Structures are given as structure tokens and as C-alpha cells.
Backbone as numpy.savetxt, mean C-alpha at the origin, in Angstrom:
# Nx Ny Nz CAx CAy CAz Cx Cy Cz
23.80 1.78 4.34 23.16 2.93 3.68 21.71 3.03 4.14
21.35 4.20 4.68 19.99 4.38 5.16 19.02 4.59 4.01
17.77 4.23 4.24 16.74 4.39 3.23 16.31 5.85 3.16
16.24 6.45 1.97 15.78 7.84 1.86 14.35 8.01 2.38
14.06 9.20 2.85 12.74 9.55 3.34 12.14 10.63 2.43
10.83 10.62 2.32 10.11 11.69 1.66 9.31 12.45 2.71
9.00 13.69 2.42 8.21 14.51 3.35 6.76 14.54 2.90
5.86 14.19 3.82 4.43 14.21 3.52 3.85 15.59 3.79
2.82 15.91 3.04 2.10 17.17 3.22 0.64 16.86 3.50
-0.03 17.60 4.38 0.46 18.81 5.06 1.12 18.53 6.41
1.37 17.27 6.75 1.81 16.93 8.11 3.30 17.12 8.36
4.10 17.17 7.30 5.56 17.27 7.40 6.19 16.02 8.01
5.46 14.91 8.03 6.04 13.64 8.48 7.09 13.15 7.48
8.04 12.39 7.98 9.03 11.74 7.14 8.62 10.29 6.95
8.46 9.87 5.69 8.07 8.50 5.39 9.21 7.82 4.62
9.66 6.64 5.09 10.69 5.93 4.32 10.19 5.60 2.92
11.03 5.86 1.92 10.60 5.66 0.54 10.45 4.19 0.19
11.09 3.31 0.96 10.95 1.87 0.77 10.31 1.28 2.01
9.15 0.68 1.83 8.45 0.03 2.94 8.28 -1.45 2.68
7.67 -2.11 3.63 7.43 -3.57 3.54 5.93 -3.80 3.44
5.49 -4.43 2.37 4.08 -4.76 2.22 3.72 -6.01 3.00
2.46 -6.12 3.40 2.01 -7.29 4.19 0.83 -8.01 3.56
0.42 -7.60 2.34 -0.69 -8.29 1.67 -0.27 -9.73 1.35
-1.12 -10.68 1.73 -0.90 -12.11 1.51 0.30 -12.65 2.29
0.73 -11.93 3.31 1.78 -12.44 4.18 1.16 -13.45 5.13
1.61 -14.69 5.04 1.03 -15.80 5.79 1.01 -15.53 7.29
-0.14 -15.74 7.91 -0.29 -15.46 9.34 0.73 -16.21 10.19
1.04 -17.44 9.80 1.96 -18.25 10.58 3.40 -17.75 10.49
3.71 -17.01 9.42 5.06 -16.50 9.22 5.18 -15.01 9.57
4.04 -14.38 9.78 3.96 -12.92 9.81 4.79 -12.31 10.94
4.61 -12.78 12.16 5.30 -12.18 13.30 6.81 -12.20 13.10
7.35 -13.36 12.75 8.79 -13.48 12.58 9.28 -12.69 11.37
8.47 -12.64 10.30 8.87 -11.89 9.11 9.00 -10.41 9.41
8.04 -9.86 10.13 8.08 -8.43 10.47 9.26 -8.15 11.39
9.48 -9.03 12.36 10.61 -8.88 13.28 11.93 -8.89 12.51
12.08 -9.84 11.59 13.30 -9.93 10.80 13.46 -8.71 9.89
12.35 -8.22 9.36 12.41 -7.04 8.50 12.92 -5.83 9.27
12.49 -5.69 10.51 12.99 -4.58 11.34 14.48 -4.76 11.61
14.92 -5.99 11.85 16.34 -6.25 12.06 17.15 -5.90 10.81
16.58 -6.19 9.64 17.26 -5.86 8.37 17.37 -4.35 8.18
16.38 -3.61 8.70 16.41 -2.16 8.58 15.13 -1.51 8.14
14.09 -2.29 7.87 12.81 -1.70 7.46 12.20 -0.92 8.62
11.65 0.24 8.29 10.99 1.08 9.29 9.57 1.46 8.86
9.20 1.07 7.68 7.89 1.43 7.11 7.16 0.14 6.77
5.95 -0.02 7.32 5.15 -1.21 7.09 3.76 -0.83 6.63
3.29 -1.50 5.58 1.99 -1.22 4.99 1.04 -2.38 5.29
-0.03 -2.09 6.02 -0.97 -3.12 6.47 -2.40 -2.72 6.11
-3.35 -3.59 6.44 -4.77 -3.30 6.17 -5.65 -4.30 6.91
-6.83 -3.85 7.26 -7.85 -4.73 7.82 -8.07 -5.94 6.92
-8.19 -5.70 5.63 -8.56 -6.75 4.68 -7.50 -7.83 4.55
-6.28 -7.55 4.98 -5.22 -8.56 4.86 -5.35 -9.65 5.91
-6.10 -9.38 6.97 -6.38 -10.40 7.96 -5.19 -10.82 8.81
-4.15 -9.98 8.88 -2.97 -10.36 9.65 -2.43 -9.23 10.52
-3.28 -8.26 10.85 -2.80 -7.12 11.62 -2.36 -7.51 13.03
-3.00 -8.50 13.62 -2.58 -8.96 14.94 -1.15 -9.49 14.87
-0.88 -10.31 13.86 0.45 -10.92 13.73 1.52 -9.89 13.35
1.16 -8.94 12.49 2.10 -7.86 12.17 2.43 -7.09 13.44
1.41 -6.81 14.23 1.61 -6.09 15.48 2.51 -6.85 16.46
2.39 -8.17 16.47 3.24 -8.97 17.36 4.70 -8.88 16.93
4.93 -8.86 15.62 6.29 -8.69 15.13 6.87 -7.34 15.53
6.06 -6.31 15.41 6.47 -4.97 15.83 6.75 -4.95 17.33
5.85 -5.56 18.11 6.01 -5.57 19.57 7.30 -6.27 19.98
7.61 -7.38 19.32 8.84 -8.10 19.65 10.07 -7.22 19.46
10.08 -6.48 18.35 11.20 -5.58 18.08 11.25 -4.43 19.08
10.09 -3.90 19.44 10.03 -2.82 20.42 10.49 -3.31 21.79
10.00 -4.49 22.19 10.36 -5.03 23.50 11.85 -5.30 23.63
12.48 -5.68 22.51 13.92 -5.97 22.54 14.77 -4.71 22.36
14.11 -3.57 22.16 14.84 -2.32 22.03 15.51 -2.12 20.69
15.08 -2.90 19.67 15.66 -2.72 18.33 15.28 -1.37 17.74
14.07 -0.93 18.06 13.56 0.35 17.59 12.65 0.95 18.65
12.36 2.22 18.50 11.32 2.88 19.28 10.11 3.08 18.38
8.95 3.26 18.98 7.74 3.44 18.17 7.90 4.59 17.20
8.52 5.68 17.64 8.64 6.84 16.76 9.60 6.60 15.60
10.35 5.52 15.63 11.22 5.18 14.52 10.46 4.52 13.37
9.26 4.04 13.66 8.50 3.26 12.69 7.42 4.11 12.03
7.11 3.77 10.79 6.01 4.40 10.06 5.05 3.28 9.67
3.88 3.28 10.29 2.94 2.17 10.08 1.65 2.69 9.44
1.32 2.09 8.31 0.13 2.45 7.55 -0.91 1.35 7.68
-2.17 1.73 7.84 -3.26 0.76 7.71 -4.37 1.41 6.89
-5.46 0.65 6.72 -6.49 1.10 5.78 -7.89 0.81 6.29
-8.81 1.69 5.91 -10.23 1.55 6.20 -10.87 0.67 5.14
-11.50 -0.44 5.58 -12.10 -1.33 4.60 -13.47 -0.81 4.15
-13.92 -1.30 3.01 -15.10 -0.80 2.30 -16.39 -0.89 3.11
-16.50 -1.89 3.98 -17.75 -2.08 4.74 -17.87 -1.12 5.92
-16.85 -0.31 6.14 -16.86 0.60 7.30 -16.85 2.07 6.87
-17.38 2.37 5.68 -17.34 3.73 5.18 -18.36 4.66 5.84
-19.45 4.13 6.37 -20.44 4.99 7.03 -19.76 5.73 8.18
-20.09 7.00 8.34 -19.35 7.85 9.27 -19.34 7.32 10.70
-20.41 6.62 11.10 -20.46 6.11 12.47 -19.59 4.88 12.69
-19.05 4.30 11.60 -18.24 3.09 11.73 -16.74 3.36 11.64
-16.35 4.54 11.17 -14.93 4.80 10.90 -14.10 4.79 12.18
-14.50 5.54 13.19 -13.71 5.58 14.43 -13.69 4.24 15.15
-14.84 3.55 15.32 -14.78 2.25 16.00 -13.87 1.23 15.33
-13.89 1.18 13.99 -13.06 0.17 13.33 -11.59 0.56 13.40
-11.28 1.84 13.32 -9.89 2.26 13.46 -9.37 1.89 14.85
-10.20 2.10 15.87 -9.79 1.74 17.23 -9.58 0.23 17.36
-10.43 -0.55 16.70 -10.24 -2.00 16.73 -8.92 -2.39 16.07
-8.62 -1.78 14.94 -7.39 -2.09 14.24 -6.16 -1.70 15.08
-6.24 -0.56 15.74 -5.15 -0.16 16.63 -4.97 -1.16 17.77
-6.08 -1.63 18.32 -6.01 -2.63 19.39 -5.40 -3.92 18.87
-5.81 -4.35 17.67 -5.23 -5.55 17.07 -3.73 -5.40 16.90
-3.31 -4.22 16.50 -1.91 -3.94 16.26 -1.12 -3.75 17.56
-1.83 -3.38 18.63 -1.16 -3.04 19.88 -0.53 -1.67 19.85
-1.17 -0.74 19.10 -0.62 0.60 18.92 -1.59 1.65 19.45
-1.04 2.85 19.69 -1.86 3.99 20.10 -2.28 4.85 18.91
-1.53 4.75 17.81 -1.85 5.56 16.63 -1.26 4.90 15.39
-1.84 5.20 14.25 -1.25 4.87 12.95 -0.59 6.13 12.40
0.53 5.95 11.73 1.18 7.09 11.09 0.39 7.55 9.87
-0.27 6.60 9.21 -1.05 6.90 8.01 -2.22 5.93 7.93
-3.39 6.44 7.58 -4.59 5.62 7.47 -5.26 5.99 6.15
-5.46 4.99 5.31 -5.99 5.20 3.96 -7.39 4.64 3.80
-8.19 5.28 2.96 -9.41 4.64 2.46 -8.95 3.61 1.43
-9.21 2.34 1.68 -8.63 1.26 0.88 -9.13 1.30 -0.57
-10.43 1.46 -0.74 -11.05 1.62 -2.06 -12.14 2.68 -1.96
-12.36 3.47 -3.00 -13.47 4.42 -3.00 -14.78 3.70 -3.34
-15.02 2.60 -2.64 -16.19 1.75 -2.87 -16.82 1.46 -1.51
-18.04 1.90 -1.32 -18.72 1.69 -0.06 -19.60 0.45 -0.14
-19.36 -0.50 0.78 -20.14 -1.73 0.84 -20.99 -1.78 2.10
-22.03 -2.59 2.05 -22.92 -2.72 3.20 -22.16 -3.22 4.42
-22.50 -2.66 5.57 -21.80 -2.94 6.83 -21.93 -4.41 7.24
-20.81 -4.97 7.64 -20.77 -6.31 8.26 -20.11 -6.14 9.61
-20.83 -6.46 10.67 -20.28 -6.28 12.01 -19.08 -7.20 12.21
-18.00 -6.69 12.82 -16.81 -7.53 13.03 -17.10 -8.81 13.82
-18.17 -8.80 14.64 -18.50 -10.01 15.40 -19.09 -11.09 14.49
-19.57 -10.70 13.31 -20.13 -11.65 12.35 -19.00 -12.28 11.52
-18.10 -11.43 11.01 -16.99 -11.92 10.20 -15.95 -10.82 10.10
-14.68 -11.19 10.34 -13.61 -10.19 10.27 -12.33 -10.86 9.82
-11.68 -10.33 8.80 -12.14 -9.21 7.97 -13.32 -9.63 7.11
-14.20 -8.69 6.78 -15.44 -9.06 6.09 -15.29 -9.39 4.62
-14.23 -8.89 3.96 -14.06 -9.14 2.54 -15.07 -8.37 1.70
-15.15 -8.74 0.42 -16.02 -8.05 -0.52 -17.47 -8.53 -0.44
-17.69 -9.78 -0.18 -19.04 -10.36 -0.25 -19.77 -10.20 1.07
-21.00 -9.70 0.99 -21.79 -9.50 2.20 -22.04 -10.81 2.94
-22.26 -11.88 2.19 -22.55 -13.18 2.79 -21.31 -14.04 2.97
-20.14 -13.45 2.68 -18.91 -14.21 2.80 -18.67 -15.16 1.64
-19.55 -15.11 0.62 -19.44 -16.01 -0.53 -19.32 -15.21 -1.82
-20.47 -14.76 -2.36 -20.38 -14.04 -3.64 -21.40 -12.90 -3.79
-22.13 -12.57 -2.73 -23.12 -11.48 -2.83 -22.48 -10.15 -2.43
-22.26 -9.29 -3.42 -21.67 -7.99 -3.16 -22.79 -6.95 -3.04
-22.86 -6.30 -1.89 -23.89 -5.27 -1.65 -23.22 -3.93 -1.41
-23.52 -2.96 -2.27 -23.00 -1.61 -2.03 -23.89 -0.89 -1.03
-23.32 0.16 -0.43 -24.09 0.98 0.51 -24.12 2.42 0.00
-24.86 3.26 0.68 -25.04 4.64 0.23 -24.15 5.64 0.98
-23.14 5.16 1.67 -22.25 6.09 2.39 -21.46 6.92 1.38
-21.67 8.24 1.36 -20.96 9.07 0.38 -19.52 9.32 0.80
-18.66 9.48 -0.19 -17.24 9.63 0.08 -16.95 10.86 0.94
-17.70 11.93 0.75 -17.39 13.14 1.53 -17.66 12.94 3.01
-18.64 12.10 3.36 -18.88 11.81 4.78 -17.81 10.89 5.34
-17.37 9.93 4.53 -16.28 9.05 4.96 -15.02 9.86 5.20
-14.73 10.80 4.30 -13.53 11.62 4.46 -13.62 12.50 5.70
-14.78 13.07 5.97 -14.94 13.88 7.18 -14.68 13.03 8.43
-15.13 11.78 8.41 -14.88 10.89 9.54 -13.39 10.55 9.65
-12.71 10.44 8.51 -11.26 10.23 8.52 -10.55 11.44 9.15
-11.00 12.62 8.82 -10.42 13.84 9.41 -10.59 13.85 10.92
-11.71 13.32 11.40 -11.93 13.25 12.85 -10.93 12.31 13.53
-10.44 11.31 12.81 -9.41 10.44 13.37 -8.13 11.22 13.63
-7.80 12.14 12.73 -6.64 12.99 12.92 -6.86 13.90 14.13
-8.05 14.49 14.21 -8.37 15.38 15.33 -8.24 14.66 16.67
-8.62 13.38 16.68 -8.61 12.59 17.92 -7.24 12.02 18.25
-6.27 12.16 17.35 -4.94 11.65 17.59 -4.80 10.16 17.34
-5.79 9.56 16.70 -5.72 8.13 16.40 -4.84 7.85 15.19
-4.75 8.80 14.28 -3.87 8.70 13.12 -3.21 10.05 12.91
-2.02 10.02 12.31 -1.29 11.27 12.09 -1.58 11.86 10.72
-1.81 10.99 9.74 -2.08 11.46 8.38 -3.12 10.54 7.75
-3.82 11.05 6.76 -4.84 10.27 6.06 -4.60 10.37 4.56
-5.13 9.38 3.86 -4.96 9.36 2.42 -5.94 8.41 1.77
-5.70 8.12 0.50 -6.61 7.30 -0.28 -5.83 6.26 -1.06
-6.54 5.23 -1.48 -5.93 4.16 -2.25 -6.88 3.75 -3.37
-6.32 3.31 -4.49 -7.12 2.82 -5.62 -8.12 3.87 -6.11
-7.71 5.12 -6.11 -8.58 6.22 -6.53 -8.05 6.83 -7.81
-8.94 7.14 -8.72 -8.55 7.77 -9.98 -8.69 9.29 -9.90
-8.24 9.95 -10.96 -8.09 11.39 -10.94 -9.34 12.19 -10.66
-10.45 11.81 -11.30 -11.68 12.59 -11.10 -12.14 12.61 -9.66
-12.12 11.46 -9.01 -12.51 11.41 -7.60 -11.53 12.17 -6.72
-10.25 12.09 -7.05 -9.25 12.79 -6.26 -9.46 14.30 -6.35
-9.72 14.79 -7.55 -9.98 16.23 -7.72 -11.22 16.64 -6.94
-12.24 15.80 -6.97 -13.46 16.11 -6.23 -13.19 16.15 -4.73
-12.43 15.18 -4.22 -12.12 15.13 -2.79 -11.38 16.39 -2.34
-10.48 16.87 -3.18 -9.70 18.05 -2.82 -10.56 19.30 -2.70
-11.73 19.30 -3.32 -12.63 20.46 -3.22 -13.15 20.65 -1.81
-13.41 19.55 -1.11 -14.08 19.68 0.20 -13.22 19.22 1.38
-12.04 18.70 1.12 -11.21 18.19 2.21 -10.75 19.32 3.13
-11.05 19.17 4.42 -10.50 20.08 5.42 -9.05 19.73 5.69
-8.76 18.43 5.74 -7.38 17.93 5.83 -7.10 17.20 4.52
-6.12 17.67 3.80 -5.84 17.10 2.48 -5.21 15.72 2.60
-5.44 14.86 1.62 -4.79 13.55 1.64 -3.28 13.69 1.48
-2.55 12.94 2.30 -1.09 12.99 2.24 -0.53 12.00 1.22
-1.26 10.91 0.99 -0.75 9.83 0.14 -1.87 9.29 -0.74
-1.51 8.94 -1.96 -2.35 8.16 -2.86 -1.61 6.86 -3.13
-2.22 5.73 -2.78 -1.61 4.43 -3.04 -2.35 3.75 -4.19
-1.59 3.34 -5.21 -2.22 2.75 -6.39 -1.38 1.58 -6.92
-2.05 0.72 -7.68 -1.34 -0.31 -8.43 -0.45 0.39 -9.47
0.81 0.03 -9.49 1.73 0.70 -10.40 2.89 -0.22 -10.73
3.04 -0.50 -12.00 4.11 -1.35 -12.51 4.27 -1.02 -13.99
5.26 -1.57 -14.69 5.47 -1.20 -16.09 4.29 -1.50 -17.02
3.41 -2.42 -16.66 2.23 -2.67 -17.48 1.10 -1.68 -17.18
1.22 -0.92 -16.08 0.19 0.05 -15.68 0.90 1.25 -15.05
1.32 2.19 -15.89 2.15 3.29 -15.41 1.34 4.45 -14.81
0.09 4.64 -15.25 -0.80 5.66 -14.69 -0.11 7.03 -14.61
0.56 7.42 -15.66 1.40 8.61 -15.62 0.62 9.89 -15.31
-0.55 10.07 -15.93 -1.31 11.31 -15.69 -1.82 11.38 -14.27
-2.22 10.25 -13.71 -2.69 10.23 -12.32 -1.55 10.58 -11.37
-0.38 10.02 -11.60 0.76 10.31 -10.74 1.16 11.76 -10.85
1.14 12.31 -12.05 1.46 13.73 -12.24 0.47 14.61 -11.50
-0.81 14.25 -11.55 -1.84 15.01 -10.83 -1.56 15.00 -9.34
-1.32 13.81 -8.78 -1.09 13.69 -7.35 0.14 14.50 -6.93
1.22 14.33 -7.66 2.45 15.02 -7.29 2.32 16.52 -7.43
1.53 16.98 -8.40 1.31 18.43 -8.56 0.53 19.00 -7.39
-0.20 18.14 -6.67 -0.98 18.56 -5.51 -0.24 18.24 -4.20
1.05 17.94 -4.29 1.86 17.58 -3.12 1.33 16.36 -2.39
0.77 15.42 -3.14 0.31 14.15 -2.59 1.34 13.10 -2.98
1.94 12.45 -1.99 2.92 11.40 -2.28 2.20 10.19 -2.86
2.88 9.48 -3.74 2.30 8.30 -4.38 3.05 7.06 -3.94
2.29 6.08 -3.42 2.84 4.78 -3.08 2.43 3.78 -4.14
3.41 3.06 -4.67 3.16 2.06 -5.70 3.06 0.68 -5.06
1.97 -0.03 -5.31 1.91 -1.42 -4.88 1.92 -2.33 -6.11
2.25 -3.59 -5.87 2.39 -4.59 -6.95 3.43 -4.14 -7.97
4.58 -3.72 -7.46 5.66 -3.23 -8.33 6.16 -4.27 -9.31
5.93 -5.55 -9.00 6.40 -6.63 -9.88 5.30 -7.13 -10.81
4.24 -6.34 -10.94 3.19 -6.64 -11.92 2.37 -7.86 -11.58
2.28 -8.82 -12.50 1.34 -9.94 -12.33 1.74 -10.94 -11.26
2.94 -10.84 -10.73 3.45 -11.88 -9.83 2.53 -12.12 -8.64
2.15 -11.06 -7.94 1.30 -11.21 -6.75 -0.06 -11.81 -7.09
-0.56 -11.46 -8.25 -1.91 -11.87 -8.62 -1.94 -13.30 -9.17
-0.79 -13.79 -9.62 -0.72 -15.19 -10.03 -0.95 -16.12 -8.84
-0.54 -15.67 -7.67 -0.77 -16.47 -6.47 -2.26 -16.68 -6.22
-3.07 -15.75 -6.74 -4.53 -15.85 -6.59 -5.16 -16.56 -7.79
-4.33 -16.97 -8.74 -4.78 -17.67 -9.95 -5.74 -16.83 -10.78
-5.44 -15.51 -10.86 -6.27 -14.63 -11.67 -5.86 -14.78 -13.14
-6.85 -14.90 -14.00 -6.60 -15.18 -15.40 -5.73 -14.12 -16.06
-6.03 -12.84 -15.79 -5.27 -11.77 -16.44 -3.80 -11.82 -16.04
-3.52 -12.21 -14.80 -2.13 -12.32 -14.34 -1.45 -13.54 -14.93
-2.19 -14.62 -15.02 -1.61 -15.85 -15.58 -1.24 -15.68 -17.06
-1.99 -14.82 -17.75 -1.74 -14.61 -19.17 -0.65 -13.58 -19.45
-0.32 -12.76 -18.45 0.68 -11.71 -18.64 2.09 -12.26 -18.44
3.03 -11.75 -19.20 4.43 -12.17 -19.07 5.00 -11.66 -17.76
5.69 -12.53 -17.03 6.33 -12.13 -15.79 7.39 -11.07 -16.08
7.34 -9.96 -15.36 8.27 -8.86 -15.63 9.72 -9.26 -15.36
9.95 -10.14 -14.40 11.31 -10.60 -14.14 11.91 -11.29 -15.37
11.04 -11.79 -16.25 11.50 -12.54 -17.42 11.44 -11.72 -18.71
11.09 -10.45 -18.59 10.97 -9.62 -19.78 12.36 -9.23 -20.28
12.57 -9.37 -21.58 13.90 -9.14 -22.16 14.42 -7.74 -21.85
13.54 -6.75 -21.92 13.98 -5.36 -21.69 14.46 -5.17 -20.26
13.75 -5.75 -19.32 14.13 -5.63 -17.91 15.41 -6.41 -17.62
15.52 -7.59 -18.20 16.72 -8.42 -18.03 17.96 -7.69 -18.56
17.83 -7.08 -19.73 18.96 -6.37 -20.33 19.43 -5.22 -19.46
18.49 -4.46 -18.91 18.84 -3.33 -18.04 19.48 -3.84 -16.75
18.97 -4.92 -16.21 19.54 -5.50 -14.99 20.98 -5.93 -15.22
21.25 -6.57 -16.35 22.61 -7.00 -16.67 23.54 -5.81 -16.84
23.01 -4.75 -17.40 23.82 -3.55 -17.63 24.32 -2.95 -16.32
23.54 -3.14 -15.24 23.90 -2.56 -13.94 24.37 -3.62 -12.94
24.45 -4.87 -13.39 24.80 -5.98 -12.48 23.86 -6.00 -11.27
22.57 -5.86 -11.57 21.53 -5.87 -10.55 20.50 -6.93 -10.90
19.63 -7.23 -9.96 18.54 -8.16 -10.24 17.41 -7.43 -10.95
16.55 -8.18 -11.60 15.39 -7.56 -12.25 14.47 -6.93 -11.22
14.38 -7.50 -10.02 13.55 -6.91 -8.97 14.07 -5.53 -8.59
15.39 -5.41 -8.45 15.97 -4.11 -8.11 15.69 -3.08 -9.20
15.77 -3.50 -10.44 15.52 -2.59 -11.57 14.07 -2.10 -11.53
13.13 -3.01 -11.30 11.71 -2.63 -11.28 11.42 -1.68 -10.13
12.02 -1.92 -8.98 11.82 -1.02 -7.84 12.46 0.35 -8.10
13.66 0.32 -8.69 14.36 1.59 -8.93 13.63 2.42 -9.97
12.99 1.79 -10.93 12.19 2.50 -11.92 11.13 3.35 -11.23
10.56 2.85 -10.14 9.56 3.61 -9.39 10.19 4.66 -8.48
11.16 4.25 -7.67 11.70 5.20 -6.68 12.48 6.33 -7.33
13.12 6.06 -8.45 13.88 7.12 -9.13 12.94 8.19 -9.69
11.68 7.83 -9.86 10.67 8.78 -10.33 9.86 9.35 -9.18
10.35 9.16 -7.94 9.77 9.83 -6.78 8.68 9.09 -6.07
8.45 7.83 -6.43 7.38 7.06 -5.80 7.89 6.28 -4.59
6.98 5.96 -3.69 7.23 5.07 -2.56 6.90 3.65 -3.01
7.68 2.67 -2.57 7.40 1.28 -2.93 7.27 0.44 -1.65
6.49 -0.65 -1.74 6.23 -1.49 -0.56 6.34 -2.97 -0.94
7.49 -3.40 -1.45 7.64 -4.81 -1.82 7.59 -5.72 -0.59
7.17 -6.94 -0.82 7.10 -7.93 0.25 8.13 -9.02 0.02
8.78 -9.47 1.10 9.69 -10.61 1.03 9.71 -11.27 2.40
9.98 -12.56 2.43 10.09 -13.27 3.70 11.53 -13.72 3.97
12.37 -13.69 2.94 13.76 -14.06 3.07 14.59 -12.81 3.42
15.36 -12.83 4.53 16.11 -11.63 4.92 17.05 -11.11 3.84
17.63 -12.01 3.03 18.52 -11.56 1.96 17.76 -10.76 0.91
16.54 -11.24 0.55 15.73 -10.51 -0.41 15.18 -9.22 0.20
14.86 -9.26 1.50 14.44 -8.04 2.19 15.51 -6.97 2.05
16.74 -7.34 2.34 17.84 -6.38 2.28 18.03 -5.86 0.86
17.90 -6.75 -0.11 18.02 -6.35 -1.51 16.95 -5.31 -1.87
15.72 -5.57 -1.46 14.63 -4.62 -1.71 14.89 -3.29 -1.03
15.33 -3.37 0.22 15.52 -2.15 1.02 16.61 -1.26 0.46
17.66 -1.88 -0.06 18.84 -1.12 -0.48 18.99 -1.04 -2.01
17.87 -1.11 -2.70 17.93 -1.14 -4.17 18.26 0.21 -4.79
18.35 1.27 -3.97 18.49 2.62 -4.52 19.94 3.05 -4.68
20.87 2.10 -4.68 22.29 2.43 -4.76 22.80 2.54 -6.20
21.89 2.62 -7.15 22.28 2.84 -8.54 21.17 3.63 -9.21
21.46 4.20 -10.37 20.49 5.00 -11.11 20.32 4.46 -12.52
19.10 4.50 -12.99 18.80 4.16 -14.37 18.96 5.40 -15.24
19.36 5.20 -16.48 19.45 6.33 -17.41 18.05 6.74 -17.84
17.95 7.94 -18.42 16.66 8.40 -18.92 16.12 7.43 -19.97
17.01 6.92 -20.79 16.59 5.97 -21.83 16.06 4.67 -21.20
16.73 4.21 -20.15 16.29 2.99 -19.48 14.94 3.19 -18.79
14.76 4.33 -18.17 13.46 4.64 -17.56 12.37 4.64 -18.63
12.68 5.24 -19.78 11.71 5.32 -20.87 11.41 3.93 -21.44
12.42 3.11 -21.54 12.24 1.75 -22.07 11.28 0.96 -21.19
11.45 1.07 -19.89 10.58 0.34 -18.97 9.16 0.92 -19.02
9.05 2.23 -19.05 7.72 2.87 -19.10 6.98 2.50 -20.38
7.72 2.26 -21.43 7.09 1.91 -22.71 6.48 0.51 -22.72
6.67 -0.25 -21.65 6.01 -1.55 -21.53 4.54 -1.40 -21.14
4.14 -0.17 -20.87 2.77 0.09 -20.43 1.73 -0.37 -21.46
0.75 -1.12 -20.99 -0.39 -1.53 -21.82 -1.71 -1.18 -21.16
-1.66 -0.52 -20.00 -2.89 -0.21 -19.26 -3.48 -1.44 -18.60
-2.66 -2.45 -18.35 -3.17 -3.71 -17.77 -3.29 -3.59 -16.26
-4.53 -3.49 -15.80 -4.82 -3.38 -14.37 -5.27 -4.74 -13.85
-4.63 -5.22 -12.79 -5.01 -6.50 -12.21 -6.03 -6.35 -11.08
-5.88 -5.31 -10.28 -6.75 -5.12 -9.11 -7.87 -4.15 -9.46
-8.95 -4.69 -10.00 -10.06 -3.89 -10.50 -11.35 -4.26 -9.77
-11.93 -3.32 -8.98 -13.15 -3.64 -8.24 -14.30 -4.12 -9.13
-14.33 -3.66 -10.38 -15.41 -4.10 -11.29 -15.38 -5.61 -11.49
-14.21 -6.21 -11.37 -14.11 -7.65 -11.53 -14.85 -8.40 -10.44
-14.92 -7.79 -9.25 -15.62 -8.43 -8.14 -17.11 -8.55 -8.45
-17.65 -7.50 -9.06 -19.07 -7.51 -9.39 -19.37 -8.53 -10.50
-18.36 -8.83 -11.32 -18.56 -9.76 -12.43 -18.50 -11.22 -12.00
-17.85 -11.45 -10.86 -17.64 -12.85 -10.44 -18.82 -13.38 -9.63
């Protein structure tokens, strides 16, 4: 069963509704994991400068291309502009560096990773630069305005370096403001989204503007527990939640499949990560059943507004 595709606007590109995330994907495992994911059937990969593994992701893609498993046009590859490169003069050079790291001529989608501009750190000093200017704990913001960053993103489309552009970790007010001046509208909004953080009004806003929504961290606190974040450690694992377990048993599915289907059945794109080919296949093909309206509502009612990935936390640490 092939993975459904959604149509992006205004580009009319087809994006697989189920992609493979690469955040915290170990560099030593990355090349083989991406290669195996392509063999399983994944065609959509979500990457970023900040993940520090774009070279290895690119090697996995190259291996599959060299063996003729896929053609470049079969793949949909997303990357992101990091916060320290928001100044208009830095956007094109860093995108070109990322493409070189990946071994690609273009990205299918390029997102502003956070609507937070940080002071520039030259890649020769430290790459990826992370949040801290000194590589430790000093966070320095910069004065690069979002409208200039977006104009520079539009120039990437004009130059053929990327096919579509979008935003990540952006809330409604900023999105509305961006739409006022955008010459090329954002095709995608990528946000943290799971039953503890449903962001329903934001998703409705984006979809009403024909902006596709990609959900990351679909399994809630699980990814953030790996970082030993207090809020994640204190939150109940969604795989172990009674409501999710009951729905999974009702459909003879895993709790992971239920959580992913809760998102995709509501029109969202998901980008779960797995290194085991069996789990990859399970994630990829989770759309072979439907949840009832009551089941969708039950899962949505777990919402508490619990956000794990909050830039304000960086300033507090």
C-alpha cells in the first residue's frame, strides 16, 4: 500500500503524508538507517542544520540513488534554516552549504526552523552552532527582522535552490503577519503536535490558508525524555496511557499507530523516526485503519497545553 500524498500550495508539489524524521538520529547509524528507510518505502525525509547529521543523511540517500532504488525526483527532502543564519546575507550561503553537505542540487522544502534570530556564528567556528553563542550557555539574539529573512527565503526559490518554503515553531500571530507581506506564501507549517499539545486553533488557521501542517514529536514526551528534560520526565508516556491503549486494542493496532493515525486522519503530515525496519514499516503503513469520531475526540481531550520544545526555556537555562 502506497503512502498517501498531500498537495502543497502554491507550488502544487506532492508531499508524502508520512515522512521520516532525523532529529537525534545517531551519526554512526544515520547512513544505513536512511538507506533502509528508502528500501522500506519512505520517500519523505525531514532534516535540519541543527541536527548535525545532514552529511550522513545525504550519504544514505546517495547510496539508494546509486543503487537505483529511487530517483531524486521520487524523494521529498526537507531541511531548515537555523536561527544564527537569519540575516539576509547569510541565508543563501548556508542553504548552499547544506545542499553540499547533503550532496543535492535542491531541497524540496526549506523551513525557518524557529522565528528566533540569533547572533551569527560562522560555520568555520562551530557547526552546527546550536543556541549558545559561545557553545555553552550564552544566548545572544540578533536584530534580523523576520520579513527580511522571509524575503531571502523567497530568493532561494527564485534561484532554484529550493522548491518550496515554510516555517516551523511559529504561532498564529506571527503567521498572520508573515502572510501580509509574503511574495511567496509558506507551503508548510511544522509544529510540535501530540495529544498533550493539540494546537487546534493554530492548525485550523494554517489549513484555512492552504498551509499544510507537519506534526513533529507525535509521541509526546518520548523524544524529550532522551534529553532528560524535566517536563518530559514528569509527563505520562502516551504509549502507556489507558485511553490510547484501549483504542489500540479496539483496532488490534499498536499505540504508536493510533497516535500517528490521530494526526494523519485529521489531515496532518507526520515524521516519526525509527531505526528498526519493522517499526519503520509500521509507521509508514499506519493509515490502513480509521479511528471513530469518538476515538479522535477522546485522544484530543488529553490536551493540557503541555509544550516540550519551548525557546523561552533556552533563555532560562
